[in-house]
C-alpha positions as CSV (number, residue, x, y, z in Angstrom):
1,M,-24.7,-9.1,-13.7
2,K,-22.2,-7.5,-16.9
3,A,-22.3,-4.0,-15.5
4,S,-21.3,-5.6,-11.5
5,F,-18.9,-7.3,-12.6
6,Q,-16.9,-4.3,-14.3
7,C,-17.7,-2.0,-11.7
8,I,-16.0,-4.8,-9.3
9,L,-13.1,-5.4,-11.7
10,H,-12.4,-1.7,-12.6
11,L,-12.1,-1.3,-8.2
12,V,-10.1,-4.0,-7.7
13,M,-7.6,-2.9,-10.2
14,V,-7.5,0.6,-8.9
15,A,-7.2,-0.5,-5.1
16,L,-4.3,-2.6,-5.6
17,P,-0.9,-1.4,-4.3
18,A,1.1,-1.9,-8.0
19,I,-0.4,-2.3,-11.1
20,A,2.4,-2.5,-13.4
21,F,0.2,-1.9,-16.6
22,A,-1.5,1.2,-14.9
23,P,-1.2,4.1,-18.1
24,R,0.4,6.8,-16.4
25,T,-2.1,9.6,-15.7
26,A,-0.8,12.5,-13.5
27,R,2.0,14.9,-13.0
28,T,2.8,13.4,-9.8
29,A,6.2,11.7,-9.4
30,R,7.3,10.8,-12.7
31,V,9.9,8.3,-11.8
32,A,10.9,6.6,-15.2
33,R,9.2,2.9,-15.5
34,P,11.7,0.8,-17.5
35,T,10.3,-2.9,-18.3
36,V,11.6,-5.2,-16.0
37,R,10.3,-8.7,-14.3
38,M,9.7,-8.3,-10.9
39,G,11.3,-10.7,-8.6
40,T,9.0,-12.8,-6.4
41,A,6.9,-12.1,-3.2
42,V,8.9,-12.0,-0.1
43,P,7.1,-14.9,2.1
44,I,5.7,-13.1,5.8
45,G,7.9,-13.3,8.6
46,A,11.7,-13.5,6.8
47,T,14.5,-12.8,9.0
48,V,16.4,-9.8,7.5
49,E,19.7,-11.2,8.6
50,S,19.1,-14.4,6.4
51,L,17.8,-11.7,3.5
52,L,20.8,-9.4,3.6
53,S,22.8,-12.4,3.7
54,K,21.7,-13.8,0.4
55,N,21.7,-10.5,-1.3
56,K,24.8,-8.7,0.1
57,A,26.7,-9.1,-3.4
58,R,23.5,-6.7,-4.9
59,I,23.3,-4.5,-2.2
60,D,26.8,-3.5,-2.0
61,K,26.6,-2.1,-5.3
62,M,24.2,0.0,-4.4
63,D,24.7,3.6,-2.8
64,S,24.9,3.4,1.4
65,G,23.4,6.6,1.1
66,A,20.5,4.6,1.5
67,S,19.4,2.2,4.6
68,E,20.5,-1.3,4.5
69,L,16.9,-2.2,4.6
70,T,15.6,-0.1,1.4
71,R,18.6,-1.4,-0.7
72,L,17.5,-4.9,0.9
73,R,14.0,-4.3,-0.5
74,F,15.1,-2.9,-4.1
75,A,17.6,-6.0,-4.3
76,M,15.0,-8.4,-3.1
77,A,12.2,-7.3,-6.2
78,F,14.2,-7.6,-9.5
79,D,15.2,-10.6,-11.3
80,S,18.8,-9.0,-12.1
81,D,21.2,-6.5,-10.9
82,A,20.9,-4.2,-13.7
83,E,17.4,-4.2,-12.9
84,A,17.7,-3.1,-9.5
85,T,20.3,-0.9,-9.6
86,S,18.1,1.2,-12.0
87,A,15.2,1.3,-10.0
88,F,17.4,2.0,-7.4
89,N,18.9,5.1,-8.6
90,E,15.7,6.2,-9.7
91,M,13.9,6.3,-6.5
92,M,17.5,7.8,-5.4
93,K,16.6,10.3,-7.7
94,W,13.4,11.2,-7.0
95,R,13.9,11.5,-3.3
96,A,16.5,14.1,-4.2
97,G,14.4,16.0,-6.6
98,E,10.9,16.1,-7.1
99,G,10.1,13.8,-3.7
100,K,12.1,15.5,-1.5
101,A,9.5,18.2,0.5
102,L,7.5,15.0,1.1
103,V,10.1,12.6,2.1
104,A,11.0,15.1,4.5
105,A,7.5,16.1,5.8
106,A,6.9,12.4,6.6
107,E,10.0,11.9,8.4
108,E,9.3,14.7,10.5
109,A,5.8,13.5,11.3
110,V,6.8,9.7,11.6
111,A,9.2,11.3,14.5
112,K,6.9,13.6,16.5
113,A,3.9,10.4,16.3
114,T,6.4,8.4,18.2
115,A,8.3,10.9,20.2
116,G,6.2,10.0,23.6
117,G,6.8,6.1,22.8
118,G,3.6,5.5,21.2
119,W,1.7,6.6,18.0
120,D,0.1,10.1,17.3
121,N,-2.2,9.7,14.1
122,D,-3.7,12.8,14.4
123,V,0.1,14.7,13.8
124,V,0.9,12.7,10.5
125,R,-2.7,12.7,9.1
126,D,-2.3,17.0,9.9
127,A,1.1,16.7,8.1
128,A,0.1,14.9,4.9
129,P,0.2,17.0,1.7
130,H,-2.8,18.8,1.1
131,G,-4.6,17.4,4.3
132,A,-6.6,20.4,4.8
133,L,-8.4,19.3,2.1
134,I,-8.5,15.7,2.0
135,N,-8.8,14.7,5.9
136,D,-12.3,14.6,5.8
137,Y,-12.7,12.7,3.6
138,I,-10.3,10.1,3.6
139,A,-10.7,9.2,7.4
140,P,-10.5,6.2,10.2
141,K,-14.2,5.4,9.4
142,N,-12.8,4.3,5.8
143,T,-9.5,4.2,5.5
144,L,-6.9,3.2,8.6
145,T,-3.8,1.0,8.9
146,L,-3.2,-1.2,11.9
147,S,-0.3,-3.6,12.9
148,T,-0.5,-7.1,13.1
149,D,1.0,-9.0,17.0
150,D,3.9,-9.7,14.5
151,G,4.6,-5.9,13.4
152,D,3.2,-5.9,9.6
153,L,1.0,-3.4,8.8
154,V,-2.2,-4.1,7.8
155,Y,-3.8,-1.3,5.1
156,V,-7.8,-1.3,5.0
157,I,-9.6,0.5,2.9
158,R,-13.6,0.8,2.3
159,A,-13.9,2.1,-0.7
160,S,-17.7,2.3,-0.7
161,L,-17.7,5.2,2.3
162,I,-15.2,7.6,0.7
163,S,-17.5,10.5,-0.9
164,D,-14.8,10.4,-3.8
165,K,-16.6,13.1,-6.1
166,D,-17.5,15.9,-3.8
167,M,-13.7,15.1,-2.6
168,M,-12.6,14.9,-6.3
169,D,-14.6,18.5,-6.6
170,K,-12.1,20.2,-3.8
171,V,-8.8,18.6,-4.6
172,T,-6.9,17.7,-8.1
173,V,-5.8,14.5,-9.3
174,D,-2.1,15.2,-8.2
175,Q,-3.1,16.5,-4.9
176,L,-4.8,13.5,-4.0
177,A,-2.4,10.6,-5.8
178,E,0.6,13.1,-4.1
179,F,-1.3,12.3,-0.4
180,F,-1.5,8.7,-1.4
181,L,2.3,8.6,-2.3
182,Y,2.5,10.4,1.5
183,V,0.7,7.2,3.1
184,K,3.2,5.2,1.2
185,E,6.3,6.7,2.6
186,V,5.2,6.6,5.9
187,H,4.4,2.9,6.1
188,S,8.2,2.8,4.6
189,L,9.4,4.8,7.1
190,V,7.3,2.4,9.9
191,A,8.2,-1.0,8.7
192,N,12.2,-0.8,8.0
193,A,12.2,0.9,11.8
194,R,10.0,-2.3,13.2
195,S,12.3,-4.5,10.2
196,E,15.4,-2.8,12.0
197,R,14.2,-3.5,15.9
198,T,12.9,-6.7,15.7
199,G,15.1,-8.6,12.8
200,R,11.6,-9.6,11.1
201,L,10.9,-8.2,7.4
202,C,7.9,-6.1,8.3
203,Q,4.9,-5.6,5.3
204,V,2.4,-3.8,4.8
205,I,-0.9,-5.9,3.9
206,F,-3.3,-4.7,1.5
207,A,-7.3,-4.9,2.9
208,N,-9.4,-4.2,0.0
209,D,-12.8,-4.3,1.6
210,I,-15.3,-4.7,-1.4
211,S,-18.6,-4.1,1.3
212,G,-21.3,-1.5,0.2
213,T,-20.1,-0.9,-3.3
214,R,-22.8,-0.2,-6.1
215,Q,-21.2,1.6,-8.5
216,A,-17.3,2.8,-9.8
217,P,-15.5,5.5,-8.4
218,D,-15.4,9.0,-10.1
219,S,-13.3,8.7,-12.6
220,R,-10.9,11.2,-11.2
221,F,-10.6,9.2,-7.9
222,S,-9.6,6.3,-10.2
223,K,-6.9,8.2,-11.8
224,A,-5.7,9.5,-8.8
225,L,-5.4,6.1,-7.1
226,T,-3.9,4.6,-10.3
227,A,-1.2,7.5,-10.5
228,S,-0.2,7.1,-6.9
229,S,-0.4,3.2,-7.4
230,A,1.8,2.7,-10.4
231,Q,4.7,4.1,-8.9
232,Y,4.5,1.4,-5.6
233,E,6.7,-0.8,-6.7
234,K,9.6,1.6,-8.0
235,L,9.6,3.9,-4.9
236,Y,8.9,1.0,-2.6
237,P,10.0,-2.7,-3.5
238,S,9.2,-5.4,-1.1
239,L,7.0,-3.8,0.9
240,A,3.6,-4.7,-0.1
241,G,2.9,-8.4,1.4
242,P,-0.4,-9.7,0.3
243,T,-3.1,-7.9,-0.9
244,M,-6.6,-8.9,-0.1
245,I,-9.6,-8.0,-2.1
246,L,-12.1,-8.8,0.9
247,N,-15.8,-9.9,0.7
248,L,-16.8,-10.1,-3.3
249,P,-20.5,-10.1,-3.8
250,F,-21.4,-13.5,-3.8
251,I,-22.5,-13.6,-7.6
252,L,-18.9,-12.1,-8.6
253,Q,-17.4,-15.0,-6.5
254,A,-17.0,-17.1,-9.0
255,F,-15.2,-15.1,-11.8
256,V,-12.2,-14.9,-9.5
257,G,-10.6,-17.2,-11.0
258,L,-10.9,-14.9,-14.5
259,L,-9.8,-11.8,-12.1
260,K,-6.5,-13.3,-11.2
261,P,-5.1,-13.6,-14.6
262,L,-5.4,-10.0,-15.5
263,F,-2.7,-8.9,-13.2
264,P,1.2,-9.3,-13.3
265,K,2.8,-12.2,-12.2
266,S,4.4,-10.4,-9.2
267,V,0.7,-9.3,-8.1
268,Q,-0.6,-12.6,-8.4
269,E,1.7,-14.1,-6.4
270,R,0.2,-11.7,-3.4
271,L,-3.3,-11.8,-4.6
272,K,-6.3,-12.9,-2.0
273,F,-10.1,-13.1,-3.1
274,K,-11.7,-13.9,0.9
275,P,-14.8,-13.0,2.8
276,A,-14.3,-11.4,5.7
277,P,-17.5,-11.7,8.2
278,V,-16.2,-9.1,11.0
279,L,-15.0,-6.8,8.4
280,K,-18.4,-7.2,6.8
281,G,-20.1,-7.1,9.6
282,L,-18.9,-3.1,10.4
283,K,-20.3,-0.2,9.7
284,E,-17.1,1.7,9.2
285,L,-14.1,1.1,10.0
286,T,-13.7,3.4,13.1
287,P,-14.3,0.6,16.0
288,L,-11.4,-1.5,14.5
289,T,-9.2,2.0,16.4
290,N,-11.5,2.7,19.6
291,N,-12.8,-0.8,20.4
292,P,-9.9,-3.5,21.4
293,P,-12.0,-6.6,21.1
294,T,-13.3,-5.7,17.8
295,R,-9.6,-4.8,16.5
296,K,-8.6,-8.0,17.9
297,S,-11.2,-10.1,16.3
298,F,-10.4,-8.4,13.0
299,L,-6.8,-8.8,13.0
300,N,-7.6,-12.3,14.0
301,E,-9.5,-12.8,11.0
302,I,-6.4,-11.4,8.8
303,K,-3.9,-13.9,10.2
304,G,-7.1,-16.9,9.5
305,L,-6.9,-15.7,5.8
306,L,-3.3,-15.4,5.3
307,R,-3.3,-18.8,6.3
308,A,-5.7,-19.9,4.4
């Protein structure tokens, strides 16, 4: 029982999109991390116009070289002008330096993927850093992104279907962390484009499916997830929406009250532990991409969980 609890706790912690207290364990995207107090979570469905009006003074203090939506996300994420501006400047420095090639690759891939008016996912996958090594392991059967009717992204992960040890025997921690950072940049580009088009602030909803979990992930895989996750709020603040830990084993559901306090308040506000029968009933995630009725049932399930 104790071992199972520790296994689930470890998976929950490394799966979260942002863990403010996670140690830096890889060289990828070493953005300075000043101690700050994060702002409150942004309500799902908030209008861009109202948020811009509310945060105009802070937005105007940031370099206009970044899009208004990017500046808005930073303005909302921190409690003070100084904290928001400092984090924003660090992000701009990263994008102009260490992250420049990754940002350019993501921008080009998204442009090509949407050129025909739809979405060509293969183009985005093929352009991912180290994709030739990683795409056989991080694939639609275990990790994918869907869209809600309102335009939010739903990032679904079933870690138990990832052959993490085999993958980490072929890639380094830094390479995998860079791969996940690319995913975040793609999500940011898509969410901002939709926000601008619809006038509704789009976010990324995280659905971490614990189904099938029997053991903690490979330590190198955990390091890569931690290195990537630790940068989320610094490079992409206000992008993450609710984070759902789904299908926690029944015997461990009683410990939910003990898990939540382990995370920063900014994470606790978004964190939900819920059962998801539709998702749990799938042997793998692929039907969510190629079976419209299954995808609709799952997205309806997510909509219900968000209201709960």
